[in-house]
C-alpha positions, 0 to 999 in steps of 0.5 A: 499499499505505501507503493499504491499511495506513492504511485498516485501522488507521482501520476498527479505530479506527472500530469502537472509536469505533462502540462508543462511539457505540451506547452513548450516542448523543445524547452523541456526536452533541453532541460532532461536527457534521453532516457536509457531504456532497459526492459525493467527499467528507464534511467534519464537525467533532469534539470530544474532550470533550462539554463545555466544563470549568467548571475550565478556566483561561487557557491551557487548549485545547479539542481538535477535529477536522476531519474528512474521508472521501474516496472511494477516489481523492481526496486533499487537501493537507498545510499545504505542498501541494508542487509544486500544490494548497492545504491547508485553511483555516478561518475562524471568523468568526461563532463566540462565545468563540473566541480563536484556533484553530490546525490540526496537521498529522499525517504526510502521504503524497507524490503524484508524478504526472508529475514533480510532488511534492506532499503530503496525505492520502487515504481519512480523515484527522483534522486536529487542531485546539487551540482556545483560549477567550476566557472559559475555562469558557464555553460555546463556539459554533463557526462554521467555513467550511472551504475545501478543494481535493481532487483526482483527475484533476481538482481541485474546491474546496469550501467546508464550513459546520460548526457545533458547540457545546459547553455549559460543564460537568463534563469529559466525554470524548467517543468521538470522542477515540479518533479524534482522540487517533489523528491527533494522534499522528501529528503530527510532533514529537508522540508518545513512540513515534516514536523519530526523530532528526535527525543533520545537514543540510548542502549539497553540490555547488555553490551554483548547484545544491547538493543537500541531504544529511540523515541520520535515525536511527530507534530501530527499523529504517526501512521507507519513510523519506521526507523533505519539504522547505520552504523560501522561494519560488523553490525546488524540491525533488525526490522523495528518493533514500534509503540505509539503512545500520547495520541499517536504523537509519540514513537517508541522504537526498539531495534535489536542489534547483532554483530559479526564477531564476538568481541565487536562493542557497539557502545561508543561507535557513531550511527546515523538515525533516519526516523521515517513516516511515509514520505516524511524523514528526519536524519540525525548523527547519534554516539550508542551509549547504554542509558546506564550500564545494568548488571547484565551488561557490566561484569562480575565482581570476581572477574572485574578484580581479575581485570584490575589485577591484569591493569596492576601487572600491565602497569608494571611491566610498562617499566621494562618497555622499549619505549619507557627506556629514556624514563629509566635514565631519569629513574637512575640518576634520581635513585643514585642522587639519594645516595646516603641521604636520610629515609625521610627524605628519600620516602618523600622523593619517591611518594611524589614521583609515584604522585606524578605518575597516579596524577597522569594517570587520572589525567588520561582517564579524564581525557578518554571520558570527555572524548568518549562522552563526545563520540570521538576516537580513544586510544592508547597513545593517540597524544604521540599522533598531534604535533603540539604534544611531540614538539612540547615533549621534544622541548621538555627532553632537550631542556632535561639533557642540556641540564644534565649536561651542565649547560645551565643551573639557574632554572629557565623557566623556574619549573624546568629546573625543578623538573630537572633538579629531581633529586634535590631536598627542593624537588618535590615538584621535580620528583612529581614531574619526574612521574608525570613524564614517566606516564607520558613517555610510556603511553606509546607502548602497549604492554603485555596485559595492558591491552586486555585491560585498557580495552576493557576500561575503554569500552565500559562507562566513566567508573570503569575507566577511572578505576582500571587506569588507576590500577595501571598507574599504580602498576607503573608507580610500584618501583616508586612505592617500593623504594618509598616503603623500603627507603633503605634500598637506595642507600646501598647506592654511593654516595654523590661524587665525581662520578655523578658528573660523567653519569649525568652526561652520558644521561643527557646524551640518552634524552637528547637522542630522545628528542631526536626520535620524537622529532623524527616523528613529528617529521612524519606529521608535518614534513621533514623541513618543519621538524629540521627547523624545529631541531635547529631551534632546539640545537640553537637553545642549547647553545644560548644556554652553554653560552649563558654565562658569558652572555649575562656578563655583558647582557643580564637579560640576553640569555633568558630572552634568547632562551625563551624566544627559541623554546617558544619557537620550537614549540609553536612551529610544528604545532602551526602547521598542517598535518602532512595527511590523515588516516596513516601513511601510504605503503610505497609501491615498493613495499612488499606490504599492502596498505590495511584494508579491511573489507578485501580480508574476508575475500582474500581469507575466502580464497585460500590466502593467510592474512598477516595484519600489522597495525604500527606507527613511527612513534611506537618503539615497542612496534620498531623492536617487534620489526627488528627482532622477529618480523624482519628476521629471514625465518618469519620474512621468508614464511611472509614471503610466500605466495600464499600469505598477504602482508597489509600494514596500517599505520597509526602514526596519523589520526585515523578513524578506520585504524581506531575502529579496527583496533576497537573491533578487537577490544585494542586500544594500543599498539603494537597489535598483530593478527593473523586470518585464514581459512582456519582462523576467519576472524583472526588470531590476535598476537601478543604485543611483544613478538616472538618467532615462535608465536608468529609462526604458530599462528600463521600455520594454525590459520592456515590449518596446516599446524596445530600449535597455538600462538598463545593469548592474546595479550601475553596473558589474555585478550 
């Protein structure tokens, strides 16, 4: 019946169009292409105007329409076809004076068949198309290759080749404008008469099987409300159950969801909700959130204690990860400077460092909660994707290095000296800063057990995030807390002496190397020239600080002024430049690695291939260690080079929503991350953060179905 009502309405509109055509058939044909005729359908391109207005200005659009006239029972698809099909697409190659063309999608119909839910159009439909011109006010020549799929009991793909020329001239409305306007008013979000609003959209039920509950209101009683849900890949949405109340003005819509993989979580993902009622529609974006985390969607107390234990252990192991080695140099100097001091001073300094770690983890938890509330991607170490953070950390590392090498002793500015002098009697603030720095430099790494706990936290609510991040902080701070409990451990070290000067210089060189590494990561984001300029400014800062005593004899404020200007310039220069590109760096044509293509994995596995995925980043030192010690070794490299193995690499050096979503589908929010797919493991085998040759080889054989060895737990302890 909706089709019959739509047919009558379109028949009436057609009469108006025919009346217009009879008045001026020549001009009417000039505003429409010839029909592309198939047995089941006719397709043509329409224009709402007979000309391109000569007085058009930049930003103006030409209104077109792509008309389909289908035989009864046949359909084409909406922009999001549902469980099957694909929508019409237009290739404008060969057109002249065309900058871009964008299809708008009127309210579709739902088709339910054998448990499959699809969305599209039957009988007659016009898809409005807004076209931007390269040169406003000049003639437009359109060549459109339209690929579309029509279905009844069978589906047939077609291509229609259409052409339409519009001369420049005074603005002149074509008879086809009535038809285009009729369907434009059915595009959700257009047409003042729609009278629809979305009052709420929340998840209920469990994390494993959530139910989307939507409440919509109408200014006039609903007749046949429906809800179309567009979400991330891997999730399905059933036909909704609708209950009307308040005299038909309020629709309570419930949609059961499903997921392709067991580890996928809908909570926190971006959804597009389209509420329809006949020809009326309202479209609105929403982030999938639970109204409250019910007990059924939560976790048993004993299981939560287990997650907290993993978080504690993961934070402790993080002290030993390669990316935390620069922090160990600061720890070593701090411990060495405690030799021979009173126990109360040792205890206070180490407690201050532990407090800095815990404070920093609470800040990270707060940032994660805020980002999730805003519907943004959340990940472990994502601050290393931001040029401002990298330039600030490079500046801090350079100042630490110059202080340790004796270039300056007077703090410039004051808090920098306090941070670098973390072991002095007046250095409680400095020890606090050392703990905070330990946390910041630890975040590019993912350690065993860390992925499990962070993945769980970021898929839950604020309470779990704060609780688990606190446990991670306690784990990272355990060495400090151990010395605070037993300060006699520090007294075993020799008392400070001349050997400290040599040690300070060595550690200063290590921190300078860290600054160089940070600049190399920065180069991947803002370009090599900008990174070299920032490095030159930091080197100049070192020269100024080294020559500071000489300058101060002649010019009292010369050193502070010059150092401050160089530091500010090094900080601001990279952050003021645009990113080189977003979404990760492209894999070079010469590389043996393909760029990560999640859509191709299933096809390759179906062809009997094994797919090895490596998600990496320039700022992830553990990733580079895995590559050097495992992936680039002869045995593993030869196995990955087999014809039956495809290597895919996702580069997360720059922000990428696609990679963030891919990691989240495995409950991972940090890297390194490696997974192996194959005929015997179509859902993938996740590998530990620290790779071993045996684990990689075993996973490949298991995925291929040629071996029975286990790859080992995904987080070194269970993921």
